[in-house]
N, C-alpha and C positions, 0 to 999 in steps of 0.2 A: 454439587459442582461449585467450584470456586467462583467468587465474584470477579467480574471483569469491568474495567473502566474504559470508556470511549471518550477520546479527546473531543470536546465540543469546539471545533475550529470556527464554527459559524459559516463554513464554506462547504457543507456536506449535508445532504438529506439523509439523516441517520435513522429515520423511522423504520425502514425495511431492515436495516442492520440490527436494530434493537429487537425487532420482531423475530428475526432469525435466531438471535442469541437466546431469546425467551423460549423458542421452540426446542432449543437444545438443552433447556433447563438451567441456563446461566442467569445469574442475577447481574444485570448490566446497569451501570450508572454513567450518565454524561458528566464530564468534569472539565473544569478549567483550573482546578486546584493543583498547585505546583507539587505539593508533597504527595498527593495521590498519583500524579503522573510519574513521580520518581519511584514510588514504592508499591503500587498496586501489584497484585499477583500476576495479572495479565492486563495488557494495555493495547488498545486498538487505535491507530491513527488513520482516520478516514480523510478523504479530501475530494473536493470537486472544485474546478476553477483554475485560476492561474497560480503558478509556482510562487511568484513574487508577492502576490496579494496574501496568500496563506502564510508564507514565512513572515511577512510583516505582522499579520494577525497573531501568530504564535509569539513573536517578539513582544507585541503590545500586551499580551496576556501573561508575559513573564514565563513562558513555557519552553523556550529554546534550550536553556541550560539544564532544566530538569529532564528534558527528553534526552539530551546528550549524557547526563549523569546516569540515567536509566540504562542507556545503551552500553556505556562503559562498564557498568556494574553487571552486565549480562542478564538483565531481567527480561522476560519474554515480552516482545512487542511485535505487533502485526500491522504493517502499513497496507492500506487499500487504495488503489487507483492513484490519485495524486499523492496520497500518503506514502506510496512506494517511492515516487519521484522525489519527495522531500527528503528521503533518507540519503540521497546522493550528495555530491559536493556542490553541484551547480546545475543550471539549466539554460539551454539556449533560449527558452521562453522569456527568461528574466535575467539578462546579462548583468553581472556584477552583484547579484543577490546570492549569498552563500546558502547552501542547504545545510542539513544537519550533519552531513559528513560521516554517517555511520558506515556507509559503503562507498569507498572512493569511486568516483565516476561522474559522468555527465548525462543529463537528460537531453535527448535530441528529438527534433521533429521527425515524424515518420517520413521516410523517403519512398514515396510511391509514385507510379507513373501518372502522368496527366490523365484526368478522367476518373481516377480512383478517388472515392470520397474520403475526405478528412473532415471530421473525426471518424476514426474506425469505430463503428457503432453496431452492436449486435452480437450474435452468438458466433464463436469461433473455437477451433480445436486447440487445446493446450497439450503440449508434448513434454511431460515431465521426464527427467533423466531416470531411467531404470524402472519406470512404472507405466501403467496403461494410460493412453490418452483419454481425455474427457473434454466436454464442451463447457464453456463459460461465457458470461456476458461482459462485453467490453464497451467502454465509451471513453475514447482518448485520441489525442492528436500527437502526443509525444510518448517516447519510450525511454526507460532508464537503462543506460549502458554502463555497467561497472567496469573499472579498469581490469579487474581480474575475472575472467570468464568462469572461474570456479565458483563465483558468487551466484551464478545463474542456476536455478533449480528447475526451470521449465521454460520452454520456448513457444512462440506462436508465429504464424505467418499471415501477412495481410498485404494484398496488392503486390506480391512478389518479394516483400521484405520480411526477413526473419528477425524477430526482436524478442528480448527477454519478457516472458510473461510472469515469471516469479523469481524472486531473489531470496537468498538466505546467507547470513553471516552470523555464526554463533546462534544466539537466541533471538536475533533480529530477523524477521521474515517479512516478506512483502509480496503482494500480487498486483499486477496491473489491472486485472479484471475485478468485477464486483461479485464476491462469493455470495453475498446476501441476495443477489438477483440471478444466481446461477443454479437454481434447482437443487437436486440431491447432491450433486458433486460439490457445490458450494457449501452446503451444510456439512458434508464430510470434512472439507478443509477446515471450516471454522471449528468443528468438533475436535479435530486433531490439535488445533492450536490451544483450545481450552483445556485439553488433557495432557499437554506436553509437560 
């Protein structure tokens, strides 16, 4: 199986992701190298924390333009959790901070009734377009809303709000949940990314 590079943003606990990739037979490496980000066969952008802080970190590491170059070149990229949100144009969480802009849209705080816990944390049903539902593990308070709903490849519902659980535009794919913590369904998703 091809090697896969994982962006070391400094804002994600990647041990479980690396373990999941290893179980799938992938040789995974953490990287902050611009050329690796630009040209690796497969690249995963994980993330935990605040939109603005991670975009600032990516800028400090000199990885914003290499990530944009990769996306423009159509090289496979998978964003996970905050990594999905970073692919959009901007976020309500960090006004004035531009995202990577791979998928035009905005990240918005989940709009749930009073008394419903934020962040949305735990197992929930994912409803992909034209495929069987499955359960995945979520930890987030914001959701990525693309301008074009055709970029949404799966939905989820929490507290009465339906939000995008997965996005895809060309070879750029992203999920709001954590596939590395989502059991067999998550391994299947990662395996499909590795072999696409």
